[in-house]
N, CA, C and O atoms as a GROMACS GRO file, in nm:
protein
  588
    1MET      N    1   0.099  -0.146   0.000
    1MET     CA    2  -0.014   0.014   0.003
    1MET      C    3   0.078   0.116   0.008
    1MET      O    4   0.179   0.113   0.079
    2VAL      N    5   0.042   0.220  -0.075
    2VAL     CA    6   0.150   0.333  -0.083
    2VAL      C    7   0.081   0.429   0.028
    2VAL      O    8  -0.039   0.447   0.048
    3GLY      N    9   0.203   0.490   0.100
    3GLY     CA   10   0.189   0.572   0.201
    3GLY      C   11   0.138   0.720   0.205
    3GLY      O   12   0.076   0.742   0.102
    4LYS      N   13   0.143   0.813   0.276
    4LYS     CA   14   0.114   0.968   0.204
    4LYS      C   15   0.228   1.035   0.237
    4LYS      O   16   0.235   1.106   0.338
    5GLY      N   17   0.338   1.015   0.143
    5GLY     CA   18   0.430   1.093   0.159
    5GLY      C   19   0.416   1.208   0.088
    5GLY      O   20   0.299   1.239   0.067
    6ARG      N   21   0.517   1.297   0.037
    6ARG     CA   22   0.496   1.429  -0.055
    6ARG      C   23   0.492   1.394  -0.186
    6ARG      O   24   0.547   1.291  -0.227
    7SER      N   25   0.440   1.460  -0.247
    7SER     CA   26   0.407   1.423  -0.413
    7SER      C   27   0.500   1.572  -0.461
    7SER      O   28   0.504   1.681  -0.404
    8TYR      N   29   0.566   1.527  -0.584
    8TYR     CA   30   0.598   1.634  -0.676
    8TYR      C   31   0.599   1.666  -0.828
    8TYR      O   32   0.616   1.570  -0.904
    9ILE      N   33   0.585   1.771  -0.872
    9ILE     CA   34   0.571   1.760  -1.008
    9ILE      C   35   0.688   1.751  -1.074
    9ILE      O   36   0.762   1.845  -1.045
   10ILE      N   37   0.744   1.657  -1.169
   10ILE     CA   38   0.871   1.684  -1.228
   10ILE      C   39   0.862   1.675  -1.377
   10ILE      O   40   0.784   1.605  -1.442
   11LYS      N   41   0.977   1.778  -1.430
   11LYS     CA   42   0.940   1.772  -1.575
   11LYS      C   43   1.023   1.630  -1.619
   11LYS      O   44   1.122   1.600  -1.552
   12ASP      N   45   0.987   1.554  -1.718
   12ASP     CA   46   1.049   1.428  -1.753
   12ASP      C   47   1.171   1.453  -1.822
   12ASP      O   48   1.223   1.344  -1.845
   13GLU      N   49   1.235   1.539  -1.862
   13GLU     CA   50   1.365   1.588  -1.904
   13GLU      C   51   1.466   1.537  -1.782
   13GLU      O   52   1.569   1.477  -1.814
   14ILE      N   53   1.446   1.554  -1.687
   14ILE     CA   54   1.534   1.524  -1.575
   14ILE      C   55   1.489   1.409  -1.487
   14ILE      O   56   1.535   1.388  -1.375
   15MET      N   57   1.388   1.329  -1.552
   15MET     CA   58   1.349   1.213  -1.456
   15MET      C   59   1.434   1.107  -1.496
   15MET      O   60   1.453   1.091  -1.616
   16PRO      N   61   1.501   1.017  -1.397
   16PRO     CA   62   1.580   0.915  -1.458
   16PRO      C   63   1.466   0.817  -1.509
   16PRO      O   64   1.347   0.793  -1.488
   17ASP      N   65   1.596   0.763  -1.606
   17ASP     CA   66   1.523   0.644  -1.695
   17ASP      C   67   1.452   0.553  -1.662
   17ASP      O   68   1.363   0.513  -1.737
   18ILE      N   69   1.475   0.497  -1.534
   18ILE     CA   70   1.392   0.378  -1.496
   18ILE      C   71   1.266   0.430  -1.449
   18ILE      O   72   1.168   0.356  -1.452
   19LEU      N   73   1.253   0.563  -1.399
   19LEU     CA   74   1.109   0.595  -1.400
   19LEU      C   75   1.041   0.613  -1.500
   19LEU      O   76   0.926   0.571  -1.491
   20LYS      N   77   1.083   0.681  -1.631
   20LYS     CA   78   1.056   0.698  -1.776
   20LYS      C   79   0.986   0.548  -1.778
   20LYS      O   80   0.864   0.537  -1.766
   21LYS      N   81   1.075   0.427  -1.796
   21LYS     CA   82   1.065   0.320  -1.839
   21LYS      C   83   0.910   0.260  -1.743
   21LYS      O   84   0.807   0.217  -1.796
   22THR      N   85   0.932   0.274  -1.620
   22THR     CA   86   0.827   0.248  -1.556
   22THR      C   87   0.663   0.322  -1.597
   22THR      O   88   0.562   0.270  -1.549
   23VAL      N   89   0.654   0.412  -1.663
   23VAL     CA   90   0.545   0.492  -1.678
   23VAL      C   91   0.510   0.423  -1.815
   23VAL      O   92   0.393   0.406  -1.851
   24LYS      N   93   0.625   0.384  -1.891
   24LYS     CA   94   0.585   0.346  -2.026
   24LYS      C   95   0.545   0.210  -2.001
   24LYS      O   96   0.441   0.170  -2.054
   25ALA      N   97   0.616   0.130  -1.922
   25ALA     CA   98   0.566   0.004  -1.892
   25ALA      C   99   0.389  -0.007  -1.886
   25ALA      O  100   0.317  -0.077  -1.957
   26LYS      N  101   0.350   0.085  -1.779
   26LYS     CA  102   0.233   0.073  -1.746
   26LYS      C  103   0.127   0.130  -1.837
   26LYS      O  104   0.008   0.099  -1.834
   27GLU      N  105   0.195   0.234  -1.932
   27GLU     CA  106   0.103   0.267  -2.064
   27GLU      C  107   0.062   0.173  -2.109
   27GLU      O  108  -0.060   0.163  -2.108
   28LEU      N  109   0.152   0.047  -2.177
   28LEU     CA  110   0.165  -0.052  -2.258
   28LEU      C  111   0.049  -0.123  -2.200
   28LEU      O  112  -0.045  -0.152  -2.275
   29LEU      N  113   0.046  -0.154  -2.072
   29LEU     CA  114  -0.036  -0.250  -2.015
   29LEU      C  115  -0.187  -0.202  -1.995
   29LEU      O  116  -0.284  -0.276  -1.978
   30LYS      N  117  -0.186  -0.053  -2.000
   30LYS     CA  118  -0.311  -0.013  -1.972
   30LYS      C  119  -0.375  -0.028  -2.136
   30LYS      O  120  -0.477  -0.093  -2.155
   31SER      N  121  -0.327   0.016  -2.209
   31SER     CA  122  -0.347   0.028  -2.360
   31SER      C  123  -0.365  -0.100  -2.425
   31SER      O  124  -0.409  -0.098  -2.540
   32GLY      N  125  -0.337  -0.217  -2.370
   32GLY     CA  126  -0.330  -0.347  -2.398
   32GLY      C  127  -0.210  -0.393  -2.501
   32GLY      O  128  -0.190  -0.511  -2.528
   33LYS      N  129  -0.143  -0.299  -2.546
   33LYS     CA  130  -0.023  -0.342  -2.643
   33LYS      C  131   0.068  -0.446  -2.572
   33LYS      O  132   0.136  -0.523  -2.641
   34ALA      N  133   0.071  -0.453  -2.408
   34ALA     CA  134   0.160  -0.573  -2.342
   34ALA      C  135   0.051  -0.623  -2.277
   34ALA      O  136  -0.026  -0.547  -2.217
   35LYS      N  137   0.033  -0.741  -2.281
   35LYS     CA  138  -0.061  -0.834  -2.215
   35LYS      C  139   0.004  -0.862  -2.043
   35LYS      O  140  -0.065  -0.874  -1.942
   36THR      N  141   0.120  -0.868  -2.050
   36THR     CA  142   0.147  -0.939  -1.890
   36THR      C  143   0.272  -0.818  -1.858
   36THR      O  144   0.312  -0.747  -1.950
   37VAL      N  145   0.315  -0.807  -1.750
   37VAL     CA  146   0.412  -0.732  -1.670
   37VAL      C  147   0.532  -0.763  -1.741
   37VAL      O  148   0.601  -0.671  -1.784
   38ASN      N  149   0.567  -0.890  -1.760
   38ASN     CA  150   0.701  -0.948  -1.795
   38ASN      C  151   0.710  -0.897  -1.932
   38ASN      O  152   0.817  -0.852  -1.971
   39GLU      N  153   0.580  -0.902  -2.028
   39GLU     CA  154   0.596  -0.867  -2.152
   39GLU      C  155   0.617  -0.692  -2.166
   39GLU      O  156   0.664  -0.655  -2.273
   40ALA      N  157   0.595  -0.619  -2.096
   40ALA     CA  158   0.567  -0.485  -2.088
   40ALA      C  159   0.727  -0.415  -2.036
   40ALA      O  160   0.774  -0.309  -2.078
   41THR      N  161   0.790  -0.507  -1.934
   41THR     CA  162   0.927  -0.477  -1.920
   41THR      C  163   1.017  -0.479  -2.000
   41THR      O  164   1.112  -0.401  -2.004
   42GLU      N  165   0.986  -0.609  -2.104
   42GLU     CA  166   1.094  -0.664  -2.174
   42GLU      C  167   1.083  -0.549  -2.289
   42GLU      O  168   1.190  -0.504  -2.329
   43ILE      N  169   0.976  -0.502  -2.340
   43ILE     CA  170   0.957  -0.397  -2.443
   43ILE      C  171   1.016  -0.254  -2.420
   43ILE      O  172   1.040  -0.176  -2.512
   44VAL      N  173   1.043  -0.219  -2.240
   44VAL     CA  174   1.077  -0.106  -2.240
   44VAL      C  175   1.214  -0.116  -2.190
   44VAL      O  176   1.270  -0.008  -2.167
   45GLY      N  177   1.277  -0.221  -2.170
   45GLY     CA  178   1.384  -0.295  -2.117
   45GLY      C  179   1.405  -0.225  -1.985
   45GLY      O  180   1.461  -0.116  -1.978
   46MET      N  181   1.360  -0.288  -1.884
   46MET     CA  182   1.380  -0.315  -1.744
   46MET      C  183   1.328  -0.432  -1.670
   46MET      O  184   1.244  -0.516  -1.705
   47SER      N  185   1.402  -0.419  -1.550
   47SER     CA  186   1.362  -0.564  -1.499
   47SER      C  187   1.205  -0.584  -1.438
   47SER      O  188   1.140  -0.481  -1.455
   48ARG      N  189   1.156  -0.654  -1.393
   48ARG     CA  190   0.999  -0.669  -1.338
   48ARG      C  191   1.001  -0.627  -1.176
   48ARG      O  192   0.906  -0.585  -1.110
   49SER      N  193   1.131  -0.651  -1.134
   49SER     CA  194   1.133  -0.613  -0.978
   49SER      C  195   1.152  -0.458  -0.999
   49SER      O  196   1.069  -0.403  -0.927
   50ALA      N  197   1.225  -0.367  -1.066
   50ALA     CA  198   1.220  -0.245  -1.085
   50ALA      C  199   1.091  -0.185  -1.095
   50ALA      O  200   1.047  -0.097  -1.021
   51TYR      N  201   1.007  -0.264  -1.237
   51TYR     CA  202   0.910  -0.215  -1.229
   51TYR      C  203   0.782  -0.238  -1.109
   51TYR      O  204   0.681  -0.168  -1.115
   52TYR      N  205   0.797  -0.323  -1.023
   52TYR     CA  206   0.704  -0.350  -0.899
   52TYR      C  207   0.748  -0.258  -0.795
   52TYR      O  208   0.666  -0.214  -0.714
   53LYS      N  209   0.885  -0.220  -0.791
   53LYS     CA  210   0.935  -0.116  -0.681
   53LYS      C  211   0.888   0.019  -0.703
   53LYS      O  212   0.867   0.094  -0.608
   54TYR      N  213   0.866   0.063  -0.857
   54TYR     CA  214   0.846   0.185  -0.896
   54TYR      C  215   0.683   0.221  -0.904
   54TYR      O  216   0.641   0.328  -0.860
   55LYS      N  217   0.597   0.122  -0.962
   55LYS     CA  218   0.461   0.114  -1.052
   55LYS      C  219   0.390   0.201  -0.956
   55LYS      O  220   0.342   0.298  -1.014
   56ASP      N  221   0.363   0.199  -0.822
   56ASP     CA  222   0.272   0.226  -0.735
   56ASP      C  223   0.317   0.386  -0.692
   56ASP      O  224   0.250   0.438  -0.602
   57TYR      N  225   0.427   0.465  -0.752
   57TYR     CA  226   0.454   0.568  -0.695
   57TYR      C  227   0.485   0.654  -0.798
   57TYR      O  228   0.545   0.756  -0.764
   58ILE      N  229   0.461   0.640  -0.920
   58ILE     CA  230   0.478   0.757  -1.065
   58ILE      C  231   0.374   0.710  -1.124
   58ILE      O  232   0.343   0.592  -1.142
   59PHE      N  233   0.290   0.861  -1.169
   59PHE     CA  234   0.186   0.862  -1.254
   59PHE      C  235   0.214   0.994  -1.338
   59PHE      O  236   0.270   1.093  -1.291
   60PRO      N  237   0.166   0.981  -1.466
   60PRO     CA  238   0.162   1.090  -1.540
   60PRO      C  239   0.075   1.184  -1.461
   60PRO      O  240  -0.021   1.145  -1.395
   61PHE      N  241   0.122   1.340  -1.471
   61PHE     CA  242   0.034   1.467  -1.400
   61PHE      C  243  -0.125   1.423  -1.426
   61PHE      O  244  -0.211   1.409  -1.340
   62TYR      N  245  -0.143   1.401  -1.602
   62TYR     CA  246  -0.289   1.381  -1.631
   62TYR      C  247  -0.370   1.274  -1.542
   62TYR      O  248  -0.487   1.299  -1.511
   63GLU      N  249  -0.315   1.170  -1.505
   63GLU     CA  250  -0.360   1.063  -1.450
   63GLU      C  251  -0.375   1.078  -1.290
   63GLU      O  252  -0.453   1.014  -1.220
   64ALA      N  253  -0.306   1.153  -1.259
   64ALA     CA  254  -0.288   1.195  -1.109
   64ALA      C  255  -0.376   1.284  -1.074
   64ALA      O  256  -0.435   1.283  -0.966
   65SER      N  257  -0.392   1.376  -1.176
   65SER     CA  258  -0.498   1.500  -1.138
   65SER      C  259  -0.659   1.480  -1.182
   65SER      O  260  -0.739   1.572  -1.165
   66MET      N  261  -0.696   1.357  -1.236
   66MET     CA  262  -0.809   1.346  -1.259
   66MET      C  263  -0.888   1.328  -1.170
   66MET      O  264  -0.856   1.241  -1.089
   67GLY      N  265  -1.027   1.406  -1.148
   67GLY     CA  266  -1.147   1.380  -1.026
   67GLY      C  267  -1.052   1.449  -0.934
   67GLY      O  268  -1.044   1.396  -0.823
   68LYS      N  269  -0.965   1.573  -0.957
   68LYS     CA  270  -0.921   1.650  -0.863
   68LYS      C  271  -0.948   1.815  -0.876
   68LYS      O  272  -1.022   1.854  -0.966
   69ILE      N  273  -0.900   1.889  -0.806
   69ILE     CA  274  -0.915   2.048  -0.819
   69ILE      C  275  -0.788   2.075  -0.851
   69ILE      O  276  -0.695   2.028  -0.786
   70VAL      N  277  -0.769   2.161  -0.966
   70VAL     CA  278  -0.650   2.195  -1.023
   70VAL      C  279  -0.628   2.339  -1.000
   70VAL      O  280  -0.736   2.395  -1.017
   71THR      N  281  -0.537   2.423  -0.970
   71THR     CA  282  -0.550   2.550  -0.970
   71THR      C  283  -0.433   2.593  -1.050
   71THR      O  284  -0.326   2.538  -1.026
   72ILE      N  285  -0.441   2.693  -1.151
   72ILE     CA  286  -0.349   2.714  -1.236
   72ILE      C  287  -0.358   2.893  -1.199
   72ILE      O  288  -0.448   2.966  -1.159
   73SER      N  289  -0.213   2.912  -1.236
   73SER     CA  290  -0.185   3.078  -1.206
   73SER      C  291  -0.115   3.110  -1.368
   73SER      O  292  -0.049   3.028  -1.432
   74PHE      N  293  -0.145   3.237  -1.409
   74PHE     CA  294  -0.108   3.297  -1.502
   74PHE      C  295  -0.102   3.422  -1.512
   74PHE      O  296  -0.168   3.484  -1.429
   75ILE      N  297  -0.024   3.501  -1.614
   75ILE     CA  298  -0.009   3.643  -1.657
   75ILE      C  299  -0.065   3.665  -1.788
   75ILE      O  300  -0.015   3.621  -1.891
   76LEU      N  301  -0.172   3.734  -1.780
   76LEU     CA  302  -0.235   3.761  -1.943
   76LEU      C  303  -0.186   3.908  -1.968
   76LEU      O  304  -0.165   3.990  -1.878
   77GLU      N  305  -0.171   3.930  -2.098
   77GLU     CA  306  -0.208   4.053  -2.144
   77GLU      C  307  -0.331   4.108  -2.145
   77GLU      O  308  -0.435   4.042  -2.147
   78HIS      N  309  -0.323   4.237  -2.144
   78HIS     CA  310  -0.487   4.298  -2.098
   78HIS      C  311  -0.534   4.328  -2.251
   78HIS      O  312  -0.522   4.441  -2.298
   79ILE      N  313  -0.585   4.222  -2.324
   79ILE     CA  314  -0.650   4.214  -2.434
   79ILE      C  315  -0.806   4.174  -2.435
   79ILE      O  316  -0.833   4.065  -2.383
   80PRO      N  317  -0.906   4.245  -2.484
   80PRO     CA  318  -1.001   4.189  -2.462
   80PRO      C  319  -1.028   4.060  -2.520
   80PRO      O  320  -0.997   4.030  -2.635
   81GLY      N  321  -1.098   3.969  -2.421
   81GLY     CA  322  -1.120   3.853  -2.480
   81GLY      C  323  -1.047   3.711  -2.444
   81GLY      O  324  -1.080   3.593  -2.456
   82VAL      N  325  -0.918   3.786  -2.389
   82VAL     CA  326  -0.819   3.632  -2.354
   82VAL      C  327  -0.883   3.563  -2.256
   82VAL      O  328  -0.913   3.446  -2.279
   83LEU      N  329  -0.914   3.621  -2.135
   83LEU     CA  330  -0.955   3.537  -2.019
   83LEU      C  331  -1.094   3.479  -2.075
   83LEU      O  332  -1.121   3.365  -2.038
   84SER      N  333  -1.160   3.527  -2.136
   84SER     CA  334  -1.294   3.451  -2.205
   84SER      C  335  -1.254   3.325  -2.259
   84SER      O  336  -1.304   3.217  -2.227
   85SER      N  337  -1.137   3.346  -2.363
   85SER     CA  338  -1.102   3.240  -2.446
   85SER      C  339  -1.064   3.124  -2.340
   85SER      O  340  -1.106   3.010  -2.360
   86ILE      N  341  -0.996   3.149  -2.240
   86ILE     CA  342  -0.941   3.045  -2.162
   86ILE      C  343  -1.072   2.998  -2.092
   86ILE      O  344  -1.077   2.875  -2.091
   87LEU      N  345  -1.180   3.055  -2.034
   87LEU     CA  346  -1.280   2.987  -1.966
   87LEU      C  347  -1.355   2.891  -2.072
   87LEU      O  348  -1.402   2.783  -2.037
   88ASP      N  349  -1.364   2.939  -2.208
   88ASP     CA  350  -1.415   2.866  -2.313
   88ASP      C  351  -1.332   2.735  -2.304
   88ASP      O  352  -1.396   2.633  -2.281
   89GLU      N  353  -1.192   2.724  -2.321
   89GLU     CA  354  -1.141   2.628  -2.350
   89GLU      C  355  -1.182   2.535  -2.207
   89GLU      O  356  -1.237   2.426  -2.225
   90ILE      N  357  -1.159   2.571  -2.100
   90ILE     CA  358  -1.183   2.510  -1.972
   90ILE      C  359  -1.326   2.415  -2.017
   90ILE      O  360  -1.333   2.293  -2.031
   91ALA      N  361  -1.431   2.518  -2.032
   91ALA     CA  362  -1.568   2.440  -2.047
   91ALA      C  363  -1.605   2.382  -2.153
   91ALA      O  364  -1.720   2.340  -2.158
   92LYS      N  365  -1.506   2.362  -2.279
   92LYS     CA  366  -1.525   2.275  -2.369
   92LYS      C  367  -1.479   2.157  -2.317
   92LYS      O  368  -1.538   2.052  -2.340
   93ALA      N  369  -1.367   2.164  -2.240
   93ALA     CA  370  -1.297   2.023  -2.182
   93ALA      C  371  -1.403   1.961  -2.080
   93ALA      O  372  -1.382   1.848  -2.035
   94HIS      N  373  -1.509   2.029  -2.045
   94HIS     CA  374  -1.604   1.980  -1.956
   94HIS      C  375  -1.533   2.010  -1.800
   94HIS      O  376  -1.587   1.957  -1.703
   95GLY      N  377  -1.430   2.083  -1.782
   95GLY     CA  378  -1.390   2.138  -1.658
   95GLY      C  379  -1.488   2.234  -1.583
   95GLY      O  380  -1.535   2.331  -1.643
   96ASN      N  381  -1.522   2.204  -1.445
   96ASN     CA  382  -1.584   2.262  -1.374
   96ASN      C  383  -1.523   2.384  -1.299
   96ASN      O  384  -1.463   2.350  -1.197
   97ILE      N  385  -1.525   2.514  -1.324
   97ILE     CA  386  -1.464   2.630  -1.264
   97ILE      C  387  -1.512   2.663  -1.126
   97ILE      O  388  -1.629   2.698  -1.109
   98LEU      N  389  -1.450   2.656  -1.050
   98LEU     CA  390  -1.478   2.702  -0.895
   98LEU      C  391  -1.438   2.809  -0.877
   98LEU      O  392  -1.534   2.884  -0.857
   99THR      N  393  -1.323   2.872  -0.872
   99THR     CA  394  -1.276   3.020  -0.863
   99THR      C  395  -1.205   3.072  -0.960
   99THR      O  396  -1.118   3.020  -1.029
  100ILE      N  397  -1.262   3.211  -0.960
  100ILE     CA  398  -1.145   3.291  -1.058
  100ILE      C  399  -1.118   3.416  -0.991
  100ILE      O  400  -1.202   3.486  -0.934
  101ASN      N  401  -0.984   3.441  -1.004
  101ASN     CA  402  -0.938   3.569  -0.942
  101ASN      C  403  -0.862   3.635  -1.034
  101ASN      O  404  -0.777   3.571  -1.096
  102GLN      N  405  -0.882   3.800  -1.062
  102GLN     CA  406  -0.789   3.858  -1.149
  102GLN      C  407  -0.772   3.985  -1.072
  102GLN      O  408  -0.855   4.036  -0.996
  103ASN      N  409  -0.641   4.033  -1.106
  103ASN     CA  410  -0.578   4.139  -1.057
  103ASN      C  411  -0.592   4.236  -1.175
  103ASN      O  412  -0.588   4.201  -1.292
  104ILE      N  413  -0.616   4.401  -1.118
  104ILE     CA  414  -0.603   4.494  -1.219
  104ILE      C  415  -0.462   4.493  -1.296
  104ILE      O  416  -0.352   4.483  -1.242
  105PRO      N  417  -0.487   4.505  -1.430
  105PRO     CA  418  -0.351   4.486  -1.505
  105PRO      C  419  -0.277   4.601  -1.462
  105PRO      O  420  -0.331   4.704  -1.421
  106VAL      N  421  -0.130   4.581  -1.474
  106VAL     CA  422  -0.036   4.675  -1.442
  106VAL      C  423   0.057   4.655  -1.574
  106VAL      O  424   0.104   4.550  -1.619
  107GLN      N  425   0.070   4.790  -1.622
  107GLN     CA  426   0.172   4.767  -1.757
  107GLN      C  427   0.126   4.646  -1.827
  107GLN      O  428   0.190   4.541  -1.839
  108ASN      N  429   0.005   4.672  -1.871
  108ASN     CA  430  -0.092   4.600  -1.962
  108ASN      C  431  -0.060   4.435  -1.935
  108ASN      O  432  -0.061   4.357  -2.031
  109MET      N  433  -0.034   4.390  -1.807
  109MET     CA  434  -0.030   4.250  -1.772
  109MET      C  435  -0.120   4.234  -1.640
  109MET      O  436  -0.122   4.304  -1.538
  110ALA      N  437  -0.190   4.128  -1.672
  110ALA     CA  438  -0.304   4.093  -1.528
  110ALA      C  439  -0.239   3.944  -1.481
  110ALA      O  440  -0.208   3.849  -1.553
  111ASN      N  441  -0.230   3.955  -1.355
  111ASN     CA  442  -0.235   3.802  -1.293
  111ASN      C  443  -0.365   3.764  -1.272
  111ASN      O  444  -0.458   3.838  -1.240
  112VAL      N  445  -0.369   3.602  -1.298
  112VAL     CA  446  -0.494   3.551  -1.302
  112VAL      C  447  -0.485   3.401  -1.218
  112VAL      O  448  -0.406   3.310  -1.243
  113THR      N  449  -0.564   3.402  -1.136
  113THR     CA  450  -0.578   3.240  -1.114
  113THR      C  451  -0.716   3.147  -1.121
  113THR      O  452  -0.823   3.177  -1.066
  114ILE      N  453  -0.700   3.064  -1.176
  114ILE     CA  454  -0.846   2.984  -1.174
  114ILE      C  455  -0.850   2.845  -1.127
  114ILE      O  456  -0.778   2.763  -1.183
  115SER      N  457  -0.932   2.806  -1.021
  115SER     CA  458  -0.923   2.668  -0.989
  115SER      C  459  -1.035   2.609  -1.055
  115SER      O  460  -1.136   2.678  -1.068
  116PHE      N  461  -1.032   2.454  -1.113
  116PHE     CA  462  -1.128   2.389  -1.165
  116PHE      C  463  -1.127   2.257  -1.146
  116PHE      O  464  -1.020   2.197  -1.147
  117GLU      N  465  -1.231   2.200  -1.127
  117GLU     CA  466  -1.261   2.062  -1.112
  117GLU      C  467  -1.227   1.947  -1.247
  117GLU      O  468  -1.270   1.974  -1.359
  118THR      N  469  -1.176   1.865  -1.231
  118THR     CA  470  -1.116   1.789  -1.344
  118THR      C  471  -1.193   1.641  -1.358
  118THR      O  472  -1.167   1.562  -1.448
  119GLY      N  473  -1.265   1.624  -1.281
  119GLY     CA  474  -1.363   1.478  -1.288
  119GLY      C  475  -1.414   1.443  -1.399
  119GLY      O  476  -1.413   1.325  -1.434
  120ASN      N  477  -1.467   1.540  -1.474
  120ASN     CA  478  -1.542   1.500  -1.606
  120ASN      C  479  -1.483   1.558  -1.721
  120ASN      O  480  -1.562   1.587  -1.810
  121LEU      N  481  -1.362   1.582  -1.740
  121LEU     CA  482  -1.284   1.627  -1.824
  121LEU      C  483  -1.295   1.538  -1.936
  121LEU      O  484  -1.303   1.418  -1.908
  122ASN      N  485  -1.297   1.568  -2.049
  122ASN     CA  486  -1.300   1.479  -2.197
  122ASN      C  487  -1.171   1.488  -2.243
  122ASN      O  488  -1.153   1.443  -2.356
  123LYS      N  489  -1.060   1.543  -2.176
  123LYS     CA  490  -0.917   1.524  -2.240
  123LYS      C  491  -0.848   1.557  -2.118
  123LYS      O  492  -0.902   1.619  -2.026
  124ASN      N  493  -0.698   1.507  -2.115
  124ASN     CA  494  -0.619   1.508  -2.021
  124ASN      C  495  -0.598   1.635  -1.956
  124ASN      O  496  -0.651   1.729  -2.016
  125VAL      N  497  -0.530   1.668  -1.839
  125VAL     CA  498  -0.525   1.809  -1.780
  125VAL      C  499  -0.412   1.876  -1.843
  125VAL      O  500  -0.408   1.999  -1.852
  126GLU      N  501  -0.292   1.774  -1.901
  126GLU     CA  502  -0.144   1.828  -1.969
  126GLU      C  503  -0.194   1.877  -2.107
  126GLU      O  504  -0.135   1.969  -2.162
  127GLU      N  505  -0.311   1.813  -2.169
  127GLU     CA  506  -0.346   1.869  -2.311
  127GLU      C  507  -0.423   1.988  -2.297
  127GLU      O  508  -0.412   2.074  -2.384
  128LEU      N  509  -0.492   2.005  -2.210
  128LEU     CA  510  -0.589   2.114  -2.195
  128LEU      C  511  -0.490   2.252  -2.146
  128LEU      O  512  -0.496   2.362  -2.201
  129LEU      N  513  -0.412   2.220  -2.047
  129LEU     CA  514  -0.292   2.318  -2.028
  129LEU      C  515  -0.206   2.360  -2.132
  129LEU      O  516  -0.164   2.475  -2.146
  130SER      N  517  -0.180   2.262  -2.206
  130SER     CA  518  -0.104   2.307  -2.333
  130SER      C  519  -0.197   2.412  -2.435
  130SER      O  520  -0.145   2.508  -2.493
  131ILE      N  521  -0.312   2.384  -2.445
  131ILE     CA  522  -0.403   2.442  -2.544
  131ILE      C  523  -0.394   2.576  -2.502
  131ILE      O  524  -0.360   2.667  -2.578
  132ILE      N  525  -0.436   2.597  -2.343
  132ILE     CA  526  -0.438   2.731  -2.316
  132ILE      C  527  -0.292   2.820  -2.283
  132ILE      O  528  -0.294   2.940  -2.254
  133ASN      N  529  -0.186   2.752  -2.293
  133ASN     CA  530  -0.069   2.829  -2.288
  133ASN      C  531  -0.065   2.873  -2.446
  133ASN      O  532  -0.006   2.972  -2.489
  134GLU      N  533  -0.125   2.796  -2.507
  134GLU     CA  534  -0.058   2.853  -2.666
  134GLU      C  535  -0.148   2.972  -2.677
  134GLU      O  536  -0.119   3.049  -2.769
  135LYS      N  537  -0.224   2.994  -2.623
  135LYS     CA  538  -0.356   3.099  -2.656
  135LYS      C  539  -0.275   3.241  -2.668
  135LYS      O  540  -0.192   3.274  -2.584
  136GLU      N  541  -0.303   3.315  -2.770
  136GLU     CA  542  -0.274   3.462  -2.787
  136GLU      C  543  -0.275   3.539  -2.655
  136GLU      O  544  -0.384   3.532  -2.598
  137GLY      N  545  -0.185   3.607  -2.595
  137GLY     CA  546  -0.194   3.675  -2.466
  137GLY      C  547  -0.168   3.621  -2.332
  137GLY      O  548  -0.164   3.689  -2.230
  138VAL      N  549  -0.146   3.464  -2.342
  138VAL     CA  550  -0.121   3.412  -2.220
  138VAL      C  551   0.044   3.400  -2.201
  138VAL      O  552   0.130   3.364  -2.282
  139HIS      N  553   0.055   3.437  -2.082
  139HIS     CA  554   0.233   3.431  -2.031
  139HIS      C  555   0.235   3.373  -1.899
  139HIS      O  556   0.165   3.404  -1.803
  140LYS      N  557   0.334   3.276  -1.908
  140LYS     CA  558   0.380   3.227  -1.786
  140LYS      C  559   0.260   3.143  -1.710
  140LYS      O  560   0.216   3.177  -1.600
  141LEU      N  561   0.219   3.041  -1.778
  141LEU     CA  562   0.128   2.928  -1.707
  141LEU      C  563   0.202   2.885  -1.617
  141LEU      O  564   0.322   2.876  -1.642
  142ASP      N  565   0.152   2.845  -1.486
  142ASP     CA  566   0.212   2.751  -1.387
  142ASP      C  567   0.099   2.670  -1.320
  142ASP      O  568  -0.009   2.726  -1.302
  143VAL      N  569   0.118   2.534  -1.278
  143VAL     CA  570   0.009   2.482  -1.199
  143VAL      C  571   0.050   2.522  -1.032
  143VAL      O  572   0.163   2.486  -1.000
  144ILE      N  573  -0.016   2.580  -0.943
  144ILE     CA  574  -0.002   2.603  -0.845
  144ILE      C  575  -0.033   2.506  -0.758
  144ILE      O  576   0.053   2.479  -0.674
  145ALA      N  577  -0.158   2.434  -0.755
  145ALA     CA  578  -0.166   2.346  -0.660
  145ALA      C  579  -0.281   2.242  -0.732
  145ALA      O  580  -0.360   2.265  -0.824
  146GLN      N  581  -0.260   2.137  -0.662
  146GLN     CA  582  -0.368   2.009  -0.720
  146GLN      C  583  -0.416   1.942  -0.604
  146GLN      O  584  -0.331   1.896  -0.528
  147GLU      N  585  -0.517   1.931  -0.582
  147GLU     CA  586  -0.569   1.862  -0.438
  147GLU      C  587  -0.661   1.736  -0.479
  147GLU      O  588  -0.713   1.667  -0.392
   0.00000   0.00000   0.00000
C-alpha cells in the first residue's frame, strides 16, 4: 500500500530513465499493447523487480489529476477576450470552474488564478493546459496546486 508521502511534479527531461520506463510499461499494459508485466518490462528494457518497486509511486500528471481540483496561475496581456477564451477552453473540456481571481492590469499585464474540477474532463489536464498556454496573450502558466 502506498503511504501518504509528499508528491512532486517533475518535468520528464530530468526524470531518471528507470521512472520513464516504469510509466511507459504502465501505459503499454493499460493500452493492451502488452498483455503481461513481463512483456511490458521486456519491451521497455527494465527488470520486473524495478517495475514493481516503482509502479505505485509514479503517475503521469494527467492521471494523477483526474477527479481533482487543479489551480493554475498565469499572466495575461490586457487584451479583450483573452480570459474569456481560456474559460471557453476549460468549459469545452467539461472542466467545472470553482474560482477565478484576476488582478487589475499593471503595465498591460494581469495576474489570473483559476481553480477547476477535473472529474468530467474529456481530455487530460496536460493537454488542456497546453492548449491554454498556446493562446495569444497568455504568459507564464503555472500549476500552483492540485488537490
